[in-house]
N, C-alpha and C positions, 0 to 999 in steps of 0.2 A: 862432492859425494865421497864418503870414506872409502878407502881402498878395499876394506874387508866387507863392503856391502854386498849381501846376497839376497836376492828377491825370490820369493816362492809364491805361486799362484794356486789357489784352491777354489772350488765351487762351494758356495754356501746357500742353503735354502732359507728363504725369507717369507714372512707373511703367513706362517702357519697359524691355524686357529688354536685357541686355548682348549684345554681338556673340557672345560665346562661348555664351550660353544659347540664342540664336536658332539657332546652328549645331547645337547638340546636339539640340534638339527640333524642328528644321525649322519654326519658327514665324516669323511676321513680327515686325517690331519696332514694332508699333502701340502706342499709349499705352493703359495700363490705365484711366486717368482723366485729367481735365483740371482745371486750376485757373485761377481768374481772378487775374491779377497786377495789383495796385494799385501803380502807380509814381508818383513825384513828381519834378517838374523841380527842386525845391528839395532840395539834398542834406541839409539839416537834418531833413527828414522821412523816416521810415523806410518802406521798401516792405513790403508784406504780400501774403498770398494769401487768397482766398476759396475754401474747400474744402467740398465736399459731405460732410455727416456723416450716414450712414444710421442709422436708429433701431435700437437694440439689439434683437436677437431673443432673446438669452439674458441671463442674469444677468451683470452686469459682474464680471470677476475681476481681481485685481491681478497677473496674470501674462500673459505673451505666449507661453506654451508652444504647442507645435505644433498642438494641436487646439482651441484656445480660440476662434478665429474663422476664417471661411472665406476662400477666395481672392478671392471677389467683393468683399470689403471692403478689399483691399489698397490702400494709398496714399490712403485716404479719411480724413476727420477723425473724431475721437472725443473724448469728454468726458474731461478729466483727472480721475483718481481723487481723491476728496475724503475718503474714509475708508480706514482701514487703513494698512498699511505699504508703502513704496516698495521695500523690500528684495526682496520676492518677484519684482517685475517686473525688477529689475536682475539677479537670479540667473537668471531665464529668458532674458534677453538673452545673458548669458555662456554659458549652456548651449547655446543655439541656435547660437551662433557655433562653439563647440567640436565640436558633434555634426552640424550640418547644412551649414555653409559649406564650400565646396571652395576651390580655389586662388583667391587666394593665402593664405587664412587657415589652410589645413591643410598648407602646405608646411613641410618640415623643412629648415632652413638648417644644413647640416653645418659650414660654416666658422664660423658664429656660435656653434654649440654648442662647437666646438673652442676658440674664443677665450674663451667664458665658463667652460669647464672650467679654462682657464689662470688666469682671474681668481679663480675659487673656490679654486684651489690656494694662493693667497697670503694672508697674514695681514692685509692691509689691507682686505679686503672682508668685510663682515658685514651681517646683517639683524636686524630686530626679530622675535622670536618672540612672537606676540600671545596665545598660550595661556599661556606661562610668564612673559611680560612681562619679557624680558631680551634683551640683545644677544648674538647667537650667529653663528658661521660657518654658512653655508648648507651642509647636509650633502649629500654626493654619493651619490645612490642611483640607480643605473642601472636598477633594477627599477621605479622609480616611473613613468617615462615615457620617450619617445624622447629627450628632451632630456638625460637623465642627472642630473636634479636635481629636487627637489620644486618645485611651482609656487609663485610668490611674486608679490605685488603691488608696485607702485612708486608713489610719491607725487610729483606735480608741483604746486607751489603758490608763492605769493608770500610771502616772509618779511615784508616791510614794512620800516620804518625800523630795527627791531632784532628779533632773535629772542629771545624770553623765556628759552628754555632750549636749550642745545646740549651735545653731548658734547665733553669736552675731556680732557686728560691727567690731570686731577685727579679727575674723577668717573667715568671709564670703567670702573674696577674695580667700583664700585657697580652700574653699569648692566649689568655682565656677570653679576651674581649673580641667582639666581631671585627674581623679583618686584622686581628693582631699579628697573625703569621705573615700576612701580605706586607706589613710594615717592615719586617725583617727579612724579606725575601732575598734581598741583595747579599745577605750574609749566609744564606743557606747554600750548601754544596749542590753541585749539579744533579747528583743522583736523587736527592730529596725533591728538588723541583721537578725533575722528569717524572718521578714516581707519583707525585701529586697530580700532575697533568694527565698521566696515563690512567690513574684511578678515576678521574672525572670523565675521561673519554669512554671508559668501559661501563659507565652508568652507575658506578658505586659512589657513595657519599663519604665513606669513612676509610681511613687507612691508619694502621698502627706503625709508628716509626720510633724506635727506641730512643734516639737522640732528642726527640721532641716530647714523647709521651711519658718518659721516665724523668723524674726530677733528679738530675745527674749528681747534684751535690748532697743528696739525701740518701744515706745508706739504707734507710728503711724502705724508701720507694724502690730503690734498686733491688734489694733483696726480695721484696714481695713480688715484683714483676718477674725477676729471674727464676723464682721458684715455680712459676706458673707458665713457663715458656711452652710446654706441651699443650696447655689449654689454649693459649693465645694463638699460636700458629695452627694448632689443630682445628680451631673454630673459625679461622679466616676463610673467606670464600676463595681467596687466591693469594699466593705469596709471590712477590716480585723479587727475583734473585738477580742482583746486579753484579755480574761476574766480569764486566768489562774493566780493563785498566787495573791500576794498582791501588786506587783509593776512591774516595767518594767524589772526586772531581771528574771522573770519567763519564759518569752518567749512564744513560741507557742509549747506546750508540745506534742501535737498530731503529730507534724512533725518529732519528734525524736523517734525512735523505742523503746529506753529504757524508755521513759517517756509516751509513748502512753498507755492509759487506755483501755485494751481489756478484762478486767475481766467482766464476766457475770454469772448470776445465772440461770442455765439451768437444767431442769429435764425431763426425759423421763417417763411420767406418765402412759402410756399404749402403747401397740404396735402401732406405727405410730402416736402417740400423744406426741409431744415435746412442752413444754411450757418454755418461757423465760421471765424473769422479765425485764420490760422496764419502765423507768421513763421519764416524760416529759422534754424536753430541758429547759423549763422555770424554772423547779425546780432547775437545776444546775446553770442556769444563775442568778436566784434571789439570790442564796447563794454566789455569787462571789463579791469580792470587786469592780470590774469593774461596777457592776450593782448598786452600792451605790453612784456613782459619778454623779453629775449634768451634766457635760459636755458630758459624754458618752451617756446620755439619748437621746439628740437630734441627736447625731452622728449616733445612731442606727436608730432612727425613720426617719431621712431624707434620708437614704440610699436606693437605689433601690435593692441592693443585699448585704447580710451580710454573711461572714464566721465567725462564732462565736466559738472561741477556749475556752473551759472551762472544768474543771475536767478531763483533759487529753483526751478529745474527741473533735470532730469538728462537727458543725452543719451548714447547709446551709439554709438560709431563704431569700425569695424574696417576691415580691408583690402578687405572685400567690400561692406559696406552700412552703413547707419546706422539707428538706432531712436530714437524719441522718445515722449513721453507722449501727445501729441495727434494722432498719425498712426498708422494701422495699417501697420506696416512689413513689408517682405518678409523672411520668416524664412529663406528658402533662400539668401539672399545673391546672387541672380542678377539682381536688378532695379536699374535706375538711377533715381534720384529727383532732383527739383529741390533737395532738401535737401542734396545733395552739392556744389552749385555753390559755388565758392570754398573748398572744404575742402582744406587743404594735402595731406592724405593722398592725394587723387585725383591731384594733381600728381605725387606720388612714384611713381605707377604707371607713369609714362613713363620711369623711370630706366633700365631695361634697353634701351629703344628709343633714347633720345637723352639721354644723361647730361648733356651740356653745356647743353642747353636747361633741364633741371631745375636745374642749377647757377645759371644766370642768374636764374631766378625765385626760387630760394632766397635768393640774395644780396640781392635787392631787398626781400624780406619780412623777412629777418633784420636787415639794417643799419638798418631803420626802427625797431628796438626799442631799449629802454633797458637800460643796464647800470649797476649800482651802482658796480662797479669797472671803469673803462674798460679797464684792462689785461687784462681777461678776454675781450676780443673774439675771440681765436682759441680759447681754451679752451671757450667756450660754442658754438663752431662745430665743435669737433673731432669730435663724433659724426657729424654730417652729412658732414664731410670724409672720415671713414673709410668711410662707406657709398659715397660717390661715387668715392672712390679705388679701390675694388674693381672698379668698372666701367671707369674711365678708365685704370687700370693705370699710373699715374704719380704721383710725389710732388706734394704741394701746397706752394707757396712763399708763405708768409705769407697763405694763403687763396686763392691763384691756382693752378689746376691746370696743371702743366707740360705736360700732354698737349695743351693748347690755349693755350699761354702768350701768343702774339702776340694772339690774340683776346680772352683774358681781361684784357689790359691796356686794352681800349677801354671802360672803365666811365666813368660820368659821375655827378656828384652832382646831386641834385634841388633842393638849396638850399645856401646858404653853409655851410661847415664850418670846423673848426679842427683842427690837428694833434693826434693822439693821442700823448701823451708818457709816457715812463717816470716812475714815481714812486718815491721812496726810502721807507725804512721810516717816516718821519715823515709821509708823504702829500704832500710837496712835489714839484712837477714838476722833473724833471731834464732841462733843455733841451739840455744838452751831449751827452747820449747817448740819443737817442730809440730806443725798442725796435722801432718799427714804421716801415716805409718810406713815402715819399710816393707811390711808384708803385703801391701797392696800396690798395684800399678800407679795409683794416684799419688803415691809418695815419691815418685821419681820423675825426672824430666830429661829430655834430650834425645829420645828415640821412641819408636813405636813399641808397643807391647803385643805379644802374640801368644796364642795357645797352639804351640807347634805340634804338628802331627807326630814327630819323633818323640815328643814328651807325653802327650795325652791321647794319642791315636787310639790305643786299646781301650782307654776309659770311655771315649766317646762312642764306641761301638754300641754300648748300652749304658748310658750314664746312670740311669736309675738303678740298675743292678749293681754297678760298681759302688755307688754311694751307699747302697744297702749292705753290701758284703765286704767291702775292702777298706772301710774307714772305721775309726774307733774313738777319735778324740772328741771330748765334750768341750766345745769352744765356749768361752765366756768373754764378754767385752765390757770395758769400763764405761758406765754411762756418765752423764754430765755431773752427777753428784758424787762420782767416785765409786759407786756400788757396782758389783759384778752381776751381769745379767747373762743367762744362757742364750745361745743362738737357736736352740731347738728345744721344744717341749712337746711331749707326746699328747698331752691333754688339749693344748691350744693350737697345735700345728695345723696349718692349711696346706694341702698338697698342691703342688704345681699343676695348673690346669691345661698344660700342653696336651694336644690331642694325640701325639705320638708318645706312647707309654715309655719308650726307650729314653726319652729326653726329660721325663719328669724328675723332680728332685727327691729329697728325702721323703720317706713314707712316715706314717704316724707311728710305726714301730720299726726298729732297726734290727735286722737279722744278725748283724755283726756284734750286737751288744747282748749280754746275758739278760735274762728275765729280771734280775735284780735291778738293772739300770732303768727298766721301764716302770716297775712297780715299787721302786725305791726299796724300803725295808719290808720284811714280812710282817704280818699282824703281830706275831710274837715279839719281834724285834721292836716294832713301833710301841708295843705295850711296855716293854722293858725301858725304852728311852723316855716314854711319858712318865712312868713312875719315878725314874731318875730325876726328871725335871721337877716333879712335884716335891720330892724330898729336898732338892736343892732350894726350891722356892721357900720352904719352911725356915730355912736357915738364912738369916740376913747376910751373914758374911759370905756365904757361898755365891750370892749374886755378884759379888765382886771378883769371882774367879775369872781369869782371862779366857777369852774365846778360844785361844789356842789349846789350853788345857782341856776344856770341855770337848772340843772336837777330837783331840787325841783319845780321850776316854771313849767317845762314841765309836771311833775306828776300832779300838780294841774289842769292844762288844760285838761289832759286826764281824771281826775276824774270828772270834770265838764261835759265833753261830755258823759262820761259813765252814769252819773246820768240822763242826759237829755234824752238819748236814752233808758234807762232802760234795759241795757243788762242783760242777765241771769247771775246769780252768777257763779263764776268760779267753775266748778263741782268737781274738785278733790282737791282743797285746801281751802275749807271753814273752818271757825273756827268750831271746833267740838261742839257738843251739850253743852249748858250751864246748862241744867236741867238734873240732874241725877235722875233716878227713885227711888233711895234709899237715896237721899241726906237728911241730917238732920244737924242741928247746931252741931258743934263739942263740946263735953262735957267739954273740957278744953279751949275753946275759939279757936282763930286762932292758927294754929300750928306755932312753932317758925321758924325763917328763917333758922336756922342751927341746926339740930338735931343730937345728938350723935348716932353712929351706934347701933341699937337696938339689944337686945340679941336674941338667937335662940327662935323661937316661933312656936308651932305646929299649922297647919291650915293655911288658906289663909287670914284671917283677921289680920291686923297689930295690935300690942299692943298699948295701949293708949300712947300719947306723954308724955315724961318726961319733967321736967323743962328745960328751955332754958339754955345752957351753958354760961359761962362767955364770954361776947362779945370779939372778937379779937381786937387787936390794930388797929388804923386807917390805911387805905391803903396808901401807899406812892410809888412813882416811884421806890424807892430802894427795896421795898418788892413785894407783889402781885400787878402786873401791871394792873389787870382787870379794876378797876375803873378809873385808869389813862387813859387807852386807850378808855374806854367808853365815856369819856367826849369829845373825838374827833370824834368817829366813830358811836355813837348811833344816829339813825334817830329820829328826833323830830316830834311829831304830829302823826296823823293817817296815817298808811301805808296800801294802797289798794293792796291786793295780785294780783288782775287782772291787775292793772296798772303797777305794778312792772314786772309782767311776760310779759306783752305786750311790755314794754320798759325797759329791765333790767338795773338798775343803781346801782352802788356800791360806797361805801364810805370808806371801810377799805383799808388802804394802808400798804405796807410792809416797814420795816425799811430801806432796801437798795433801795427801790423805793418809797420815802416818799411823793412826791409832788402832785400827783393826780392819779386817776385810768383811764388808757387809754383803751378804748374798741377797739379791733381789729377784723377783719373779720375771719370767719371760714376758716380753711386751712386743706386740706386732708393730707398734710405733716407737721404735727405740730412739730415734734421733728427733729432737725437737729444736726449734730455733732458740728457745729459752735455755735449754740444757743440752748443747751438742755433745755427741759422743766423744770420749777420749780415744786417741789412736792406740789403744792398749788391748791386746789379747792375752788372756790368762788361761792356762790349761796344763794338763799332765800328759807326758808321753815318754818314750824311750830317748835317752840322751847318752852320747858317748863321744870319745875323742878318736879321731882318725887323722890320717896324714895325707897331704896333697902335694902334687908337683905338676907343673905344666907339661903337657904332651908335646913332643917335638913336632914342629911344623904343623901345628893344629890350631891356628888362630883364625878368627872370622870377624872382620870388621871391628877389630879392637877387643873382641871377646876371646878368651882363651879356654880351650877345653883342658881341664885338669884331671889327671888320674887320682883316684882315691886309694890309699893303702891302709891296711889294718895295722895293729900294733906289732905284728911280725914282719911287716914290710911286703905283704902280698897284695896284689891288685884286687880290689873288691868293688870298685864303682867308678863313676864319672860325674863331673860337674862342670858347668860353664860359668866362668867368672870374668869380671872386668880385668883386662890385662894390667891396668895401672894398679889395681888393688893387689894383684898377684905380685907385681914387682915391688910393691911397698911393704908386703907382709914380712915379718921377721921370723916366722916359724912355720914349719910344715905341719905342725900339730894343731888341729882346729876342732872346734866343737860342731857336732852334728846332732840333729834331732830327726826322728822318723815321724812323718805326718800322715802317711797312708800307704797302701800296697800298690806296687807297680808290677807289670807283667814280665817285661823283658828289656834287655839292652838292644839298641840298634847296632848294626855292624860298625857304624862309625864310633859308637861309644865303647864297644867291646869287639875289637877285630878278631882276636884270638881267644877261643874258649879255653880257659886254664884249669877247668874242673875244680874251681874253688869250692863248689859243692859237688858231691859224688853223683852227678846226673849229666846226661847229655843236654845240650842246649835246648832242643825241642821239648824234652821232658820238663825242664825247669820253667820254660815259658808257659806251659799249661798249668803249672802249680803256683804261679804268682810268687816266686821266691825272692822278690825284691821289695825294697822300701823306696818310696819317694822321700827324699831327705832335704832338709834345709841346712846349709852351712850358716851358722849364726855367730855373731860377735858380741861379746859381753860389754855392756855399757852400764856400769854400776849395778843397780838392782834389776835392770832390764837387759834384754838382748835385742839385736837387730838382724834382719835377714841380709845375707850377703849373696847367696846363690842357691839355685835349685838343682838337684841332681838325683841319681839313682844309685843304690847300694844294695849288695846282697844282705838279706836278713841275718845271715850267719855272722856278718861282720859286727853285729850288735850284741855278740855273745856276752860281752862284759859291760853292757849298758846298764844304766840306772833308770828307775822310774822316777822322773823328776818334774817338779813344778817349774813352768816356764812363764815368764812375763815378756811378751814380744811386742816391741814398739815400732 
């Protein structure tokens, strides 16, 4: 035992009834029983519970059927069965859930049934017939149940380094014949053989197993099944989760008497007082290899009922309750137990109440898991995406819900990461064309992604209000044809249907946007533009006028009308203050355009600027392409933010779509298998150059908190960056864009209030005087995200309203 081990003991109430059960029976929510929680300060030691175990009044039976034990024994400890079979207990758990449990276990999801009927109607979906030992299509039998199909099981397991036997185009004909699977049974891994046997013993005829039911050398079969994981696992009667061992060879240990873990720590402390040590199912599940895999995460969450085999034991979990071998569980499904703590299924109960909250928790849990093929990051998330999409009523963009897009962008890594890259058929990375964007968590690998409270805490207090009042960017994404499509449209928008209004997404009308952004142009302006279009159409040569010239002419007309009508300034995207309360001429003159990375310096004030470095060689198309692309894509003259927002126009083109920028309509089904989205965002916002330096002794797991300084060297913000990136950068001067409004700095971000703005800290916090910013890095015509931070709005006093293409 470690020398620093410190144990603490606390009482915990267990077995309380759910709020619904209390309302139905007019009972209090008192605890049925208590447990002693044994906790440790040292995280290497595992917590446990001391549970009272009453002496058995009757002969122990291997079943938890309704009349086997009384209510007075609920949530107390019991001895694990040492003789006989575990199958009878598992069958009783399944029967109790089907016959005794109410909502949500007995709910019929009509939409899920409709989608599964559609899946069943196609030839790519099949199951294993465990009676005839062959691959078959699942028969449609409306008379069997409300679901319209016979019940079937599904298997969730870890393949390991290699799968000994899979279905492919060469052997599928054999496996389709009667007894075909029996002929290859010696080649099947233990977990598949055990699962087929368990399915048969539970009275089910069919089971879905990915290795057998998907044609593994057919990309089409794999893709079609992967896209419908939520339907397959959500429609299964039961999911068998094989969390024993490291791979498929471990099998289901609890089903074999010699491998069943029946060891318990029991002590008769006093006459009539027997205590047994019990540990949470999640403790064993979290320690398993199965729990580290990305695919198994959604397989468990999407299932109605799970049989989880781990550490030589078996646990049953459904939407209502959980059952285990060493605790007398609630058979009616109306009780709450400490065994539910940290169970992901409990988190999913909040989905209808606050879908985005569930999304943030799901992303953190999911991104911390492993993928054999990194490019499967979105495929292994597709089932959860489909479930959340039904509540949020909006498409997902590379894993980010467009219903809360500005908020979904505020993720942060917990440790250093690397870019997720596209791989060709040989497995080599293709850096030239990454499949995944830098602005989404799906574009990175190596660590979990989190929506940290220190970053987004104030936004989540009322997400709906923050999205309505503190955001301004009109986001556009490149579709599969290269056209730009908006992520929001007032006429076609469907509001998030979360029951808690604070967690709803964008409204059909945005308070932070001026009326001109909702109604586009006024009638007079529309008439003027239509007449202009007709005049141009009469002249054949005018049809050849470039799109850019026509859009610039339209912008001028809009600006003229705007000035004549004296519309109010665009509220959330004005140029920040140009007068700083502490501004003074810089002692060394204007700061150089490119400053070497400054040394470590204590305090918030930046050190004086050093002499300018030797100028770099002239830019050429063969070297840094920034200037080369700027001469084509930089807008000339004054750019009116309100005019641009009212009529978004874009000039930056892609190399493979070089001729013009085509604006397409909003589409609820943005991403299709035929034309998948490009990982490109295009938008307008404030852009400026600021300076960074790492804070002394402020590193966290390879991430470095960097101070941000303005052009005069004054501290104005904070950003977390990868330490290796900071060490490798050549310059303190970096590009920043403002993406939304932030409320305040934490004490860790801003330890000392320097009065950068003439307000007290508390006053500034109530006025939302900060921007959320992205530090971006130029890559030819595009930029990439480097880090997320916060900056005073006043530091953007010299910013430009700039078109950005973020990849």
